[in-house]
C-alpha positions, -999 to +999 in steps of 0.1 A: +005+002-002+011+035-006+031+055+021-005+078+032+013+104+043+021+110+003-009+095-010-032+121-012-009+152-029+007+121-050-035+120-062-041+157-063-011+167-080-014+133-113-052+143-112-050+185-116-018+170-144-040+146-159-073+178-163-050+195-183-031+172-204-063+157-226-067+198-239-025+199-245-024+169-267-054+181-287-036+219-293+001+200-301-016+181-331-028+213-346+002+228-329+030+205-340+059+230-338+050+251-307+081+234-289+069+254-254+031+228-254+059+195-266+083+210-239+047+209-210+035+179-221+073+162-217+071+176-183+037+167-175+044+128-181+080+131-164+066+145-138+036+116-133+063+087-141+090+100-112+055+101-089+045+072-095+080+054-095+087+068-061+054+057-052+061+023-062+027+020-088+050+002-119+019-001-144+018+036-143+056+044-143+059+020-173+029+034-195+042+070-189+077+062-192+070+048-229+053+082-233+079+097-224+100+084-252+080+088-280+074+130-262+113+129-264+120+121-296+089+148-314+109+177-292+138+166-313+120+178-342+126+149-364+096+137-363+063+152-364+025+145-348+004+125-367-035+119-361-020+079-357+003+085-329-021+115-306-041+086-304-023+062-289-007+088-269-046+091-257-052+059-254-019+056-231-036+087-208-071+071-208-055+041-191-036+064-162-067+083-157-085+044-150-051+032-126-063+064-107-096+066-103-089+031-093-063+043-062-084+072-050-107+043-045-082+020-033-052+033-024-041+002-043-027+000-081-049-028-098-040-061-109-046-050-148-031-060-182-012-033-193+006-053-222-016-040-252-010+001-246+023-009-236+027-023-271+016+004-287+033+027-273+066+006-282+058+004-321+048+038-324+084+046-304+105+021-331+080+040-361+088+075-348+126+063-344+135+049-387+120+084-390+145+097-370+175+077-382+158+082-418+156+117-412+198+120-399+208+101-424+196+120-451+207+155-432+245+134-433+240+126-469+236+161-481+265+175-458+286+144-475+279+151-513+284+190-504+322+184-492+334+157-518+360+170-542+391+187-538+378+230-548+337+239-527+324+264-543+304+292-520+275+311-537+285+304-572+318+318-574+350+305-586+366+272-559+382+283-535+421+274-524+429+253-496+439+293-474+414+306-481+396+274-476+412+272-441+407+310-436+368+309-441+362+280-415+385+300-394+355+330-396+328+307-395+344+290-361+343+322-349+312+333-355+301+299-339+320+308-307+300+347-305+270+321-316+272+301-286+288+329-262+255+347-268+233+312-263+251+301-225+240+342-223+203+328-228+204+298-208+220+318-175+192+348-180+166+311-189+176+300-163+170+330-136+131+333-149+129+296-142+142+302-102+122+334-101+095+315-113+100+285-090+106+313-060+067+327-072+053+287-066+067+283-038+054+313-021+020+302-037+019+273-024+028+286+009+004+306+009-022+278+000-037+246+023-054+226+007-092+220+029-108+190+020-139+188+003-166+177+038-149+206+060-160+230+032-198+213+031-201+213+069-192+255+069-217+261+041-242+235+061-232+257+094-239+291+076-274+277+062-284+275+094-267+306+106-291+324+083-322+307+086-312+318+124-307+361+114-339+356+091-360+344+126-344+371+144-345+400+116-389+392+120-386+391+157-370+426+159-394+440+133-426+426+149-405+443+181-401+480+161-437+479+150-448+481+192-421+490+208-406+518+181-394+547+203-383+526+230-339+529+231-335+493+239-354+481+211-338+505+188-304+494+192-314+457+192-327+471+154-292+490+157-268+458+168-292+429+147-286+451+113-254+448+120-257+406+123-278+407+089-246+423+071-219+402+091-240+373+077-245+381+046-207+386+041-200+354+062-224+338+038-209+353+003-175+346+016-178+310+023-196+302-015-162+316-022-147+293-011-168+262-024-169+280-061-143+264-090-136+280-122-163+259-147-129+255-169-125+222-149-154+208-169-146+228-202-109+217-201-122+181-211-144+186-242-109+197-265-103+161-258-144+148-271-149+170-299-113+157-312-118+121-306-161+118-314-149+141-349-127+114-359-148+090-357-180+112-374-150+120-400-162+152-398-135+188-391-143+202-363-132+237-339-140+239-308-140+280-291-141+282-254-150+313-236-156+326-200-138+293-185-126+315-160-164+318-147-170+303-111-199+281-093-203+262-066-181+228-070-208+206-062-226+217-097-200+214-115-201+177-104-232+175-119-232+192-155-203+177-171-230+149-187-249+168-192-226+188-216-209+158-231-249+149-245-251+185-256-216+187-275-222+146-284-256+161-300-238+192-318-210+174-338-231+142-347-272+161-355-261+196-359-226+201-380-223+188-416-199+169-436-169+186-444-185+177-485-221+188-474-204+219-464-186+230-490-215+224-515-234+248-484-210+278-485-195+269-455-161+264-442-155+226-446-143+224-404-179+232-386-175+254-358-189+246-323-187+270-287-191+264-257-196+296-237-206+302-203-209+339-182-229+349-147-265+361-145-272+375-118-269+349-091-271+319-118-244+314-146-251+306-184-234+282-204-244+286-241-233+253-258-237+264-299-229+252-340-224+268-367-248+234-387-279+220-396-304+238-372-331+216-362-358+209-394-390+219-372-416+202-392-399+172-392-394+173-358-437+176-361-433+148-375-418+123-356-431+135-326-464+126-347-457+095-359-449+085-322-477+095-310-468+124-289-487+150-306-517+145-332-513+167-366-538+195-351-513+197-321-491+203-345-507+230-365-515+253-334-478+244-320-454+278-323-419+271-331-406+269-295-431+251-286-419+225-318-381+230-306-394+222-269-410+186-284-366+175-288-363+170-247-389+142-244-378+111-235-369+086-260-377+114-289-352+112-316-353+126-352-317+103-360-322+081-392-299+051-376-283+046-342-250+055-341-225+047-316-226+084-307-265+097-306-298+082-321-309+055-294-336+080-283-318+093-248-296+126-243-313+152-249-339+140-214-316+133-199-300+168-204-331+187-190-339+163-160-300+165-154-309+206-153-339+207-138-324+191-107-300+217-105-335+239-099-321+254-137-337+257-168-334+245-206-338+263-235-327+259-275-329+280-307-326+273-337-324+282-382-325+260-404-291+257-418-274+282-397-273+266-366-282+252-327-280+273-291-289+254-264-291+274-230-290+268-194-293+285-168-284+273-137-281+294-099-244+294-078-254+273-054-276+246-048-273+256-006-291+295-007-315+301-031-340+331-033-376+321-037-410+338-041-430+332-006-467+324-014-499+315+002-528+291-004-552+293+024-530+287+054-499+268+040-471+287+027-450+278-005-414+293-022-405+290-052-374+298-068-370+328-083-349+321-113-382+305-130-401+332-116-411+354-150-442+382-130-469+381-109-502+393-122-532+399-099-564+388-112-604+380-102-625+351-115-643+371-144-604+369-160-601+332-163-616+316-194-617+275-203-603+267-236-610+223-242-616+221-206-584+237-196-585+275-174-563+303-195-563+336-189-548+366-219-521+381-207-504+407-238-522+388-259-506+354-253-527+328-241-512+315-204-526+279-198-532+280-156-529+255-128-539+259-087-516+253-070-545+248-045-555+221-068-516+204-073-515+200-032-551+186-021-554+221-003-585+218+019-611+241+016-625+274-008-606+301-012-619+330+011-605+354-011-623+371-040-592+384-051-558+359-063-525+362-077-508+345-108-475+335-110-462+336-142-435+306-148-412+295-170-398+266-182-371+277-212-396+293-238-429+273-220-445+297-196-475+283-174-494+309-143-496+290-107-529+301-090-521+317-055-543+330-031-515+357-017-479+368-027-461+375+004-424+384-005-391+377-016-366+355+007-339+338+008-340+302+021-318+274+031-328+241+011-336+210+031-339+173+026-376+162+031-352+135+047-355+095+041-392+088+057-408+113+030-382+105+005-391+123-031-426+144-034-430+150-071-437+186-071-414+199-037-380+201-044-374+202-001-381+226+032-368+251+047-377+267+081-393+303+082-381+337+104-408+328+125-399+296+132-423+276+106-413+248+076-423+259+037-420+232+012-402+240-014-418+242-053-404+218-077-414+241-108-396+209-134-422+183-110-451+205-111-445+203-150-448+164-153-478+163-134-496+190-158-526+170-176-525+193-207-494+197-234-470+220-242 
């Protein structure tokens, strides 16, 4: 078993190296002459080889040693990176990743047969060596051809005499010495820079510490409890001030509560920042994904990544990887055309795939965009009719946005044949479910022949959210504010019925209604003449949630319902209000699934 004293540091270091290695290798394939990038990759392989050898992980050491040999030949400049060579190197990296994953679970190197990948690496190494030897032989042959015979001709002039030749050689030797001195000075300068960088890195490491994730999670939970306590105190202090606003002690209490409120908010923000990581941790995996899928489908795709420094909660980073993989693979398979097809259409042979992230309030927006063929809305409708999802009459009434959203239904696919990439009727519905579990929204925009955009909007953190509090009879519910568009007041006379479904006309748009009272079987009848409709958005879809009263906006801490209640459809969790009451938090996506009408 590995030395426990060094094991965690080893795993952390290797994981960090592997996270960037895929991206660097894919970049090297298109920038084969970039010596700095090649040296960076070589150092990565060398580091893994050295540390795995020290830890006694011989399989990992053997694989990375073979990788290092190949990279060393490539660094000489006498051999070039080819897609075939890169396929084998990337396959070796995958094996190393699988070994690391096993080490994380067991702290033991897996008992696997690595002869296959080692054989492939050895074969590539031998082929590159042959190429290197041939290049060296050709170079020597050219020199020999130039120096044959007694006379040497320079620049087309008459042959030089032996004395002139010796003088010429002395001059060349002096020039060579001068260049060598310059190179020495340059090397010393580079060493100084390297040393300075090492010192800066050392200082940075001395100023940082690694903290176990469970400690941060526990700290976040404690801050959540503090926020609940703060909210309750605020409510009590407000009530005291309304009754005894002239009392000096109450005034001091209000001032102190304001300070506690301010500090709690700052503490909450500071703890959230400690859990934030750049989305680049996820994005960095996609150059490899795009390369592999594009090669498999024989397409040419250029990936552009924007906003990789955008930060969000670590727990969300772990959850969005799979949805993004679905979207990226789908964009290459269904969206981007084959190179020959693109040329006929007047497009560049190389398709563009863009991954973009940016902040919008307390949310992160992630966009997956391609410049491919777009979504054929009529084809989507035909497939939906064939599968019995909608009727021909419903298809005629559907807006373009409604039709586009059909792609998120379970089992829906427009693929003509099943491939290893997509077309099995899974994918987009999985994406929608994953995003909705994160209290996020997803929408699709597409223009036939121009391309498609998939836009996800996700809260920065799942622990504490902004919500709109509403009341039905004596029950209070919290609606995640990310899903709320607006709230309007109305009475029964404003409600119309279309095909046995309640609707209202809001700014020339027919808006379907759902009564929250009916969803959760709240007993009794409405006690107020006027009511409110909270307009909810799921992507491009809209519906109105009918409630008795609007209470206001409040920050709430999401709590699980616990093992006894488990998962309740339409409920995302619960929170404790300022007055100590337990309030249910609505799962808007779940409510949509409960509705009997179609979108």
